N, C-alpha and C positions, 0 to 999 in steps of 0.2 A: 503494499500501499507506499502511497506517495502522497506524504503530507506536508503540507504547507503552512507551520503556523507559525507566530511568532507571541508569545504569550505577554501583549503589551497590556494589559491587565491583571495583573500579579493577582491583585487580590477579589478578582471579579467571584470566585464562587463564592463567598464570604461575603461580599456586599449584598448578593443578590438575596441573604437569606435575608437582610433586613428590607421590610417591605419600603421603609421610610426612605431608601435610596433605590430600588428597582427607578424610579426615573432618571436618577443621577447614571446607573448602568444603560436604560437605553440611550439617553442623550451621550453616551461615548460609543455606543455601536452606528456605526454610517448607515444613515436611509439610504435607497436609491436617488433620491433626488441632489442626497449632498455628493451624491459620485458622480451622476451622471449627468447633473445640470438641470433637468427636469426631473416632474413626479413620473413614474412608470405607467406608461399606458399614454400620456401627456397628449392633445391634438400637435400635430404634425411632428411628430417625434418617436424613430424608429432606432434602440439602440443596438449594435450592430452584436455579433459572439465576441469579438476583443474590448468590446466597452461592457457587457455581460461578464464576462471573465474579470478584468479589472475590477468590477466590484465586486464579486465571490472574494477575490483574492483579498482584497481589503476587508470584508465581513469576515472571513477564516482569520486574518489577521485580529480581529477585536472583538472574539468572539471563542469561546472554550466550548460551545455549541455544535461547530461548525469545522467541518473537513477536507480540503479539496483533494482528490482523485482521481490523478491520469487515469485514462483507461486506454488508450489508443490512438491512430491516427486517422483523417478523415480519409477519403481519396483526392483532395488533393494537397495532402500531406500535412495538414494543420494539427497539431496535439491537441487533445477533449480532455476536458475534467467533467467532473460533474460533482456534487455537494453530497456530503453526509450530513445531516442534524438531529440531532439528538442531545439528550443533557451529556453532562460532561465525563460521568460516571460511566455512560454507557456507553460513550466513544473511545473510553480508558481498557472497556473489556469490550470492545467488538468483536474480537476473535474470537472469542466463546462465545456469542451471541449466534455468527454466524455459523459454526460450527452444529449449533443445535439447526439453524435452519437448515442445514446441510442433511443434517443425520436426519431430520422429519419428514424431507423433500424424500430419501434414500432409506425408508424402513426394515429393507428385508434383516432379520435376525432381532427385531426391536419387539415388544411386549405392549401391549397396549397402554400397561401402567406407566414403562418405562417412558412411553410418550407423552402420558400425562403429565407427567414429573418434568419433562422435557419442555410442553406447554407451559406449566406455569413457571420456569423458570425465565424461556425464553422472552425475545421480544419480537414483537412484528417488523418484520421488513417490507417498508414498501416504495415501490417505484411510484415516482410521477415526474413525466418529463412535461416538454415542452418544445413547440416549434418545429417537429417530424415533416410536416407540410409546408414550408420556409414561408409561402406569400399565406399563410392563416396566421398572421403576424400575432395574434394575442398570445398563441401559447408559448414563443417565446420572450416576451414583454412580461409576463404575470410570473415569471421565478421568481426575479428580485423582491419583489414584493410579496409574495407568499413568503419566501424566506424572511424576510425584514420582520413580518409580521409574527412568523413562528418560532425565530430564537427572542425576540423581546416581549412576547406576550406573555410574560409571569405573573402577572395583575389577572389573568384568568386560569383557575382551575382546572378549566378543560383543555387549556393550552398546558399545562405544567404537567398534566395527565399524560399529554401528548409528550412531553419529553419524555418521562418516565416510561412509558412501554413500547415508542414505539421509535424503529430506527429510520429515516427517511432518507432515501436513493433519489437527489434533488439530479435529474439530465437535465440542467436548466438553459439547455442548446441543445436539442436531439439531430438537430442538422449543422452544425457551427460554420461547413463553408456557404450555405445557402442563406442562412441567416446574413451572413456580411453581405450576400451579393444580393440581396430584398433591399437591405438597410442602405448601402450604396447606391442599387438604384433607384429607389421611392426620393433618396436625397437629391438626386444629383437632377431629377423632372421637380423638387418641390415650387410651389407657386409658379408653374409653367402651365400650358394648357394640357400636357402630357402627366400631371401629379398623381393619375392613378392610371396610367398605362401599365400595360402590362409588361412584364419582362421578356426580350427578344432570345431568350436559353432557358433551358431546364435550370431547379435551381438546387438540383444534384450533378454530379459532373455525369455522366450517363443516363439517369433515370428518372430523374424529376420526381413526380406525384406518385412512381412505381415503389419508392423506396420503404411505401406501407404497402406494397405487396409481396414482396421477397423474405417473406418471415422466416421460410424451409428451407430455401434455396440457395442463400444466403453467399449471391455472388456479388455482392459489391460489397468492401469493406466495413461501412458503417453497419451493416445487416450482422458481421462476424462477429465486430466490436460487443454489438449490443448483446447478444444471444449469448458470448462467451462471460460476461461480466454476469447476465441472469443466470447461466448454471455454475456460476463461481461464487452467488450468492443465495439463489433458490429463494427471493422474494416471496412472502405469502401473496401483495396483491401487486399488479402492473396496469396503472392508468397511464392512458394515452389519450394527451388532448388534441383536439383538432378543434375546426372552425367553419362548418358547412351547415348550420340550424336547418330545418325545414321551413322557408318562409310563412310567417312571419313570427314564428317561434323563437326564442331565445337562446334556448338551448335546447338540445337534443339531448336525452340520459337514457341508461337502458332503464328496464328491459328493453330486448333486443324485439327487431320485428322478424316474422318469420321468413323462411326458414332458420334454424339454427342447426349445428352439426352434429352429426348420431353421435360420433364418440368423444363426450368431454363428459367426465363424475358431474353427475346431478349437483352434488353441493356446490361445484361453480357457481352453478346457474343460478343455485338458490344465492349465493353471495353476492353475485354479482345485482341480482336482481334485489337483495337486503342494500347494497353499495347507493343504486340507482336511487332507488326511494328516500335514503338517508338525506341524499344531496338534494333532491325535491324539495324537500321537509325544512333544510338548512337557509335553499333558496327563498322558500316563502317566507320565514322567521328573519328574514333581512329585506325585505318586500321587494327582490329581483325577482318580478314575474316572466312568465314565459314560455315556464318548463314541459317540455313533451317528450312523452315517453313513447317507443312501441312504434307505428304508423307502419309504414310501407318500403321505406326507402331503406335505412340500417339493418340487413339481416347479418348474421353471424357464419354464414356458411362457408367460405373461402378460407382456408387455412392458415394463408399466407399474407395476411394482416399482421404487424409486428408487433400487436397485443395478442390477438388471436393465438397464434401458434405456441404460445406458453401455456395457452388454456389447455391443452393436452396432455402439459406437464400436470396438471393440477395446482395451476396457479390462476387464480379468480383475477382474472385479465377483460380487461372492456374501455372503450373510449368514450369520449362526450363528444358533440360536435355542437361550438358556441358560436351566435351570430356574428358574422361578417361583412363590411362592405368592402373597401378598399383600403390596405396597407394600415395609415394613420390619420385619414382624414375623415371629418364625420360626416354624419349624412342623418337627413330629415325624412322622417317615413309618413305617410298620411295614408288616410284609410285607403281611401284612392288606389295607390299602392299596393295594397293586399288582394291576394288570390278572391275571385267573386264570394267562395265558397268560407272562406274566414275573414267574410267582413260584418255578419253578425254580432262577434265578438261573445260567441255562445260558451260557458263554460264546459267544458267535458270531461270524463273520469280522470284521460289519460291527459289530458291539457287544462287544467282547475285555472287558471288565472291567465287567459290571454294578452299578449300584449297590445295596447292599443296604437304603437305608433310613436313619433316625435322622433327626437335625436337620438341615435345611435354613433357613439365615438368607442375609440379604441379602449380608452377609460373603462365605461361601460362592461365590457368584454373583459377586460383583465380583473373588475371584482367580481366577474360574476364565476369567472375561473379561480380565483383565490376562494371565494365559498366552495366551488366543488372541491379543491384541492384539500382545502382545511375539513371540510364533510370527510373525505376519505382516511384520512389518521387521525382524528376523533374517531370515526369506528373503528379502526383498527385497533386504538387505545382500549375501546370501549367492551371490545370483543375478543381483544388480543388472544387470548387463550382458544375461542372458539378457532379462529383464524389459524393459528398453529396448529394444533390436535386436528381439527378438518384435512390440512394439508397432509396428514401422516396418513390420517385415515380414506383419504380419497388412493391416494398412492399403494396403501395397503389392499384397498376391495380391487383397485385393479390388478394389482400382482391372481390375488385369489384369483380372479374373474375367467383370466386366460390360463392359468394353472388348471382349473378345471373345464375349461371347455375352449371350442375353435376358436380361430384359430389357435394353433398353438408354437405356432413359432413359422419363421419362413427361409427356405433356403434359397441363396445365389449363387449358382453358379458361376468359375471363375470363367470357364470356357465362352463367352457371347459372340455375335457378332461384330458388336466394337467393344473389346474387352475392357477398354480402359471408362466406358461409359455405366457400368456397373461398381467401377472403383467413387467415378465421382458422385455415386447416387448414394453408396454406400459411406462416401466420408464427412459427406454434408449430415445425414444422417447421426452418424456418431457424434458430429460437432456440434448435433441435437441433443445427444442427452442419449443418443439410444444406444443400448450394448450391443457390440458387433462380436460373436466369437468364429473360430474358422475350425474345421475339420482335421486332424492333426492326420489323421489317416481315415481309410473308406469305410463306410457304412452302411448296411442296410436300411432301409426304412418303409414299410408298406409296399412291400415288393421291389421296391426300387433301388438301385445302385446309386449311392452318394458318393464321388467321387473326394478322396481327400484334397484338402484346399477348399473345400465351397465355403461360403460363407454362411453364419447361424445368426437369425436373429430371434432369440427365442422370445414368446411372447409376455412371459412371466417376470415381467420388470415394469416397475412406475412411470414409465416413459411411454407403455406399448400405444395405448389409444392416438399415440402423435403416429406412431410406426402405424399403425391400423388406418387413419386416417387419411393417409398418403398412397396406402397400398389397396385401399378398396376402391370398386367402382362405383361412383357416384352416380347416384339415381337420384336428381333433382325431383323435387314434388310438384306434380303439377296443380299449382297453385295459378288462377284466374282473377281478374280486376271484377268481374261478374260473372256468373253463368252462360256458359256457352262463348264467355268474350274471348279476349285477346289472354295469352299470358301477364303475368304479373312477374316483370321482370326480374331478374338476379340483379342485386346490387352489385356485383363483380361477374364473377364467373360463373358456369355449372357443374365441369368436370376437368379432373386435373391429376386422374390417374398416374403415379409417378412412374410405376414399370414402363405402360404404355407411353407418358412421354418421351421415357427415357431408351425406348426399345431394349427393354434388360428382360430377359426371362425369370422369371421368377416360379418356385415353389412353394406354394401353399401346404402349412404342415397340420392336416387337417384330422389328425388323431395325433394323441400325446407324446411328445420327442420320450424315445426310449432310453432305457439306460447306456445302451449303446452308443447312442448318438451323443448322449451326454458327458459318457469318459471320453469322446472324443474331440470333445469342445475343446478349444482352449482361448482363452481371452484374447483379442488382438491388443498389441500395446507397439508402438514405435518409438524413434527418440524424439524429445518433444523441441521447439522452436520457443524463445521467448516471445511474446507479442509484441515486446520493443525492440525484437533484434533486427538489425538491418542485412535484410537477406535477401535477395535480386530476386527467385525464386527458388524457394524448400522443395516445391513439387514441378520439374517441370511437365508434365505428364500430363497434372491437371488444369481447370480453366480458370483460376484464381492465378496473377502473380504475388510475388514476397510473400510474407509466411504462410498465407491459406489458410488449410484447417491444421497446420500441424502446430500449433500451441495446444492441441488435443491429442493426448495418448491413442487414444483410440482409433481416431481419425487418421494420425501419422502413421498407424501401421496399416492400415488397407493398402495395398499397393497392388498394381496390376500384372498379371504374371509379364516375366521380364520381354522384352525387345527380341526378337530372333527375326534374320533372313537366311533363309533356304536357298536351294538352288546354286547356281555359279554363273558367273556372268559380271561385267562393268558398272551395270546399272541395277536399280533399284526399282522393282516392278510395285506401288504402294495403292492399298484395297479402297477408294473414298469413303466402304462402309466401315470404317474407321477416321472419326474427324481430325486425329494425330495427322492422316494422310496429308492435311492441309498445312498443317505448321511445317511440317517437313517441307512438302510445293515452297511453300513462302519464304522457308531457308535456307532450301536450296539456288536462289533465285537472289538471295539478299548476297550468299558466298560464290555467285559465279556460276552457279550447275544451271543446267538446259533439263527442260522436260519438253517431255512427250505426252500426248492423250490417244490412246489404245481404243478405239471405238470396241462398244458390244456390239450382238450380232439382233438383228430384228426377230420376231417373233412373226409368226403367221394363222390366220383364223381367228383374230382378237385376243391372241395371247400374247402377252408380252415375253420381251428380249431376256437377252443375259446382259452385264451390265460391263462399260468398260471400266480402263483404272488409268493411272498415270505412271509415267516411267522419269527418274530422276538419274543423268548422268554425269560427266564431266565434275566430279569432285571424285575425291581424294579416299581411300578406304576408311581413315582414320574419321574422315567429316561426317560419312554413310554410318559407319560404325556409331558414332557420338549420336546420329539424331534416331536411327534404330534404339539406342538404352533410352535418351532421354523420354521419346514419344510413347514408348512400348509398345512399337510396329510390331506387328506379324505381317511380314515382306517378302518377297521373293528378289536372289539377283537375277538379271537376265542381260537378255542384249538390249540394246540400245533401238527397240521396233516402233511403233506409232510415227504419230504426226508430232512435230518439233510445233512447239508453241511457247511463244513470247509472253512475257508477264505482261499481263492486260494492264492499263493503263485505266483504274475503277474511280469513278464518281460518286459518291453519295449524297443527294439532295438533301438541304438543310436546309429550309424558307426560316425566315426568323419570327415567324411563328410557330415556338418551337415545340415539339412531338417526340410522347416518349417512345415511340418507336423506331424512329430515329436514333435514338440515344441507346437502345437497347441493341440494334442495330452496328451502330459505333462499336458500343462494349465489343458486342460477339467477334468481327472483325478482326479487332484490335488482339483480343486475345488468343486469335489463331494465328496470327502472323499477317495477316494481308496488309499492303500497302494503297492506302486510297486517301482520296481529296474530299473535304467536305464541298458542296457544289449549292450555291448562296444564288437568291433570284438575280443580281447581278450576273453573276456567271454564267448562267441562263440565256438572259439577255443579251451577252454580248455576242452568242452565237460564235458559231467554229467549232461548234463540241468536238466535232471529229477528229478534228488536228489534237487535241487536249486529253481526249477519251477515248478505250474501247466499248467499253462499259458502264452505264448509270443507270443507278437505282434508285428505284423512288418506293418508298415502302409505303407503310398503311396511309395515305392520306386521302381524304374527301377532297374532293376537285375542286369544290372552293378554296381549300388553307394554298392548294398550290396555284392557281390563277389570282384570286384576289388577295390574297393575304389577308393582312390586318389593312382596316377602312383608312385612308388617309383623313389624319387630325387625331385617331384616337391614338397613334404613338409618335415619337419624332420621326421627322418624315423619313431619316434612311431606314427604320424599317419597316415604312406603310408599301403596301403592294404586293403584290404576286406574281409570276413570272407574265402571266396577260398571255394574249395573242401573238404577242413577238415573242415571248418561249416558249409558246406551244410551236410556233413554227419552227425555230432552232433546235428543237426535239426530234420532230419530224423530219429535218434535212439531215441530222444527226443520222438518226436510223438509217434512212435510204440511200445516206452514203457508206454504210455501212457497219452502224454501231449498232450494238444490243445496249434496248432498252429492257430492264427487268422491273416489272410493277407486281407488288405485290396486295393480295388481297384487296381493300378499297381504289389504293393506287392502280388495281386493272382499269377501272372503272374510268380515270380517267383517260387511261391510253385509248381504250375503244373509243369513248364519246371524240376523244380532241382529235386523236391520228385519224378518224372514222376507219375503225378495223370493222371489218365482217364480223363480227362477234355478238354475241348478247350475253346478257344476265335473264335467266329464264324466272330467277326469282323477285327480280327489278319490281314488278308491281301487285303481289301478292301481297295480300291483306294478313296482319299478322295474328288475328284468329286463327289463320290458316296452315302459315308459315313460321316459323321460328327458330332459327339455330344461335342460341346463344353462346358461347363460349366454353367449346366440349371437343372431345376427341371421337372424330370418325372412323371409320375402315375406307381405303381408296386401292384401288386398283391401278397398279405404276407401270410407266413400261421403263426399265433400267437400262435398256438401250439407249433410250434417250440420254446424251451426255449430263442435260441438264439432275437426270435419275438415279447417275451412277451411283452403286451402291448401294439404292433404297430396294428392299424388299417387294415381290410383284404384289402382295397384299400388307398396305402399311396404316401403321397407326397414325394420322395428322389432326394437328388442331386447328381448327376453324374459329374462328369468331363471327360473326357478322358476315359473311364472307359471302363472296359471287358464287353463282354456278353457270357454268356457260356450254352453251351450243354455237356451230359455225351455224354462216350465212350464204348467201350464193356470193361468190368470185374468193372465198375464203381458199388459202395456199398456207399451207403448214402443215404442225401435224401436234396431235393429241398426245398430252405427257403423263396424265391420269385422269380416272373414270371414276364414276362412283356405280355398284351395282345395277345392273336392271333392277332387279324386286329386292321387297326386303327392308329394313332398316338396316341402314352403315353407323347407326349409334354403337359406341365402346362402351364412354361414361360420359352425363352429363343431361344434357337435354335438347331434345330435336321432335319439334313438331310438324309433321306433313311432312315425313319424307319420302314418298311420293313425288313429290317436287324434285327430287334430286337423280331417283330412279333412273339410271343410264345416260347420262349427262357429265361432263367436263368438269374437272377443277383445276387442270392446268392445262396449258396453252401455249407454243411455240411458233409463232405466225409472222410469215417473210412478209416484211415490207421495205419494199424498192431491194436493195443489194444488202438490209441489216435485218434484225429479227427485234420482234417482239416477246419477251417471255412474260405469262400474266398467270398469275400465280396465286386461286383460288383459295387461299390458306395463311395461316403468319407460323413459316418454319422457326422462327428467330423469337418467338413470343417469349416476353419476361426473361430471355437464356435461360427457357427448361426444356424446351421438348427435343435433345441432346438426339434423337433419331430423324427429327427432321431438318438440323443443320447443313448437312453436307447439299440439302436443296440451295438453301441461300448460296454454300459455298462453290458448287457446281457454276450456278448462276452466276457470280461474281466471276468465275474461269472464261465465258462464255461466250469469247470473241468470237473473231470472223474465222479464225484461224480453228477454234475448235467446232463453230457451227460446220465446218465445211467435211466434217468427218462424221457429222448425224447420220445413224442409218436410215432405211426409207421404212417407214413401219406403218403404214398407211392402212392398214388393217386391223391397226389396234382399236379402232373405235370408228363405230357409226352412228351416226346424229340418229336418237328413238324418234320416232313417228310421235307426233304429240296426239293423245286421245281428243275425241270430242269432248264438248265440256260438263256433260251428263255423265260419263263414263267417268270422270274422273275420283279417286279417292276420298273417302268420308273426312282426309285432315288428321288422321289419327297420330296419338302418339306411340314414338317407332321406340325400341329399344336393340 
């Protein structure tokens, strides 16, 4: 623990015992205003992370109730601190209370009586944060005020009880980089017409708002820091502040809307609801009206929210959403601004005191958040024993449930189509607290031979619900807005089954693990790296750079099958089924090597062909061996056959209207060694793209984002507008001159319309009551003989989200890369309404356009950095230059456009599984 204290008030503990001198002690503790120069939440002021850190350093110097702890580094390399707040006595004994928290979270071998004694002795450890979404500014602006009020609240017996019974882990800036960005942007525009304009970049280096969607994949450093600290301390409560209340409510608080996740211990939901109702009462007592519960917006289904990921670890985890205008600028609302249904101001059971409008200031949101945060630590103090003992009970119950019922565990073989994908999956699970074992010898289980080296994930462990939530097939409930009406749309996505996304074969243990299996299991352990170590890449074979997951011993010991190259010859053939093949290809180009593409062979009569592969040559044996070893490649030494291909000049379209999908694409391309350039609106409008690029990527953008961008006058002039007609002409000329345009998901619709391609989206005009495709996993029939689909299995599990579905029109020239089955439902996990609207249609096309190509992908192969089984689609597409396209096999028989049924013969729109 990194402690930053100077005991400038040597007699503070004595002074604080005297009621007469409490005010004097308070006066010596700096207020936020005394350090920042303005009241926390004041109009037109936003403290940066650096300014907040300065305040907390001053607070820690002045008070023995505050310690600062450095926890990690951000994506931009900034040191990251949190504050521990409690009584001086508790902080002096912090290691003991952390030990108790860990023991109750991991209860194997603990009796109920022993747990009860620990719960009585321990202190409630509570995580509260602010500013994960940096433009939701009240979160990070309320934390200095909350800390000050908590530290100096001696005169209130409830606050004294909090000091005595609670250890607060206050993440006063949950996204330090973003807080600095937003503060700088706002102040640069303050007093101008652009004072409340949106930022032209993401407030996290790559993923912006999705920093609250990375809770189980842990792809970015910030997610790993939070999870590591939570697993090292195991708080009983995790409270995550946000700021998008359903208007006109002023704050949304639990209970959550339906549906909630299947695999959370019911005690966690009960305690979340207890805290939500306590919060509502606290707000009403202080005249802070407008609190609402449940509704139809904020469900708790997707497990990747940074708070909800810990629900499956038996942590009482939740968020709230406080009202927001924009930044620190106040706004006045009248009843006429309210939705019609809310203008009667009628009290409701879960919205008992409707907000009546008026001024809404940042300070108002700060005060609501301070009340909400206080209500949580107050409840934690009052029910300290219950929160600690229930943490133990939940963990005990989970272990017992899976010891006595299925699934009893999972086996993950080392031999996979992409062996490293299984390692990527398991290292994340281990880092998240799922214990992974490995078989030291071959065993027999339920008539099956399980080879030595297979990983085993027994389910009789306290965090098993987390594993089950990720491995299970999701069946999103068929909730409708009204009977026979359109679906009640999920707040986020509906299906994410991790082995499907990562294309990893997993064997579920439907019967108890036998003694033979358990005796052959050994806990996986590896050499760890300190969280603050300066390491370029602790594990070159996986996707994170730097320390990655290697701070965790279990994760560090999960290693792929060692790389090997069979056969003979001076070149190295790499299989695109292995994502790391693309690391090797890109490294070969950097180091002066050459790359060839060996095309696959087409199928016939509607069947898939065989996959192509890449061949690397003109590198020394030492370099080749290093690549095979570093990336754990299963490769073949061969001759230098195939079509020579140059390193393509890749451009990634990046408009000023910043988009998360672009950020994830940038993250993914960088992690696998691709060299590319960000292409802004002015780069497109300048024209002559073909002289600068071979491949241009446009990800999941709506046409309006590309064409129009930000409206003139809504942002500073340099950020206004899109590419317009001039940019469209430039892209059209680029393709016709031999370039390749790759358009993902809704980006495909832009390409179809603006380039006048003979393709249609057959689901474009179907009502949502008949067809709805939420974020789900579907099966597609793929032709791996097409270079873009090299390495994909013939039947692939692909992630889609409101994706287009294609058919061709007269004049189409090109080929189909992937299609849906002709009958039945392709749904694997999630929700799909109206599968008949997919049957027989195409999901990916290569459209010939002039001398070039347009790749239309009705899918999201790079979605949130999760579908490792789909990454190669994007990678192959990024390499699909004219040189590769020249080797495209002719597989024109793979797809035939279905004959549309007469209207009266169409299906009934039923939900498919």
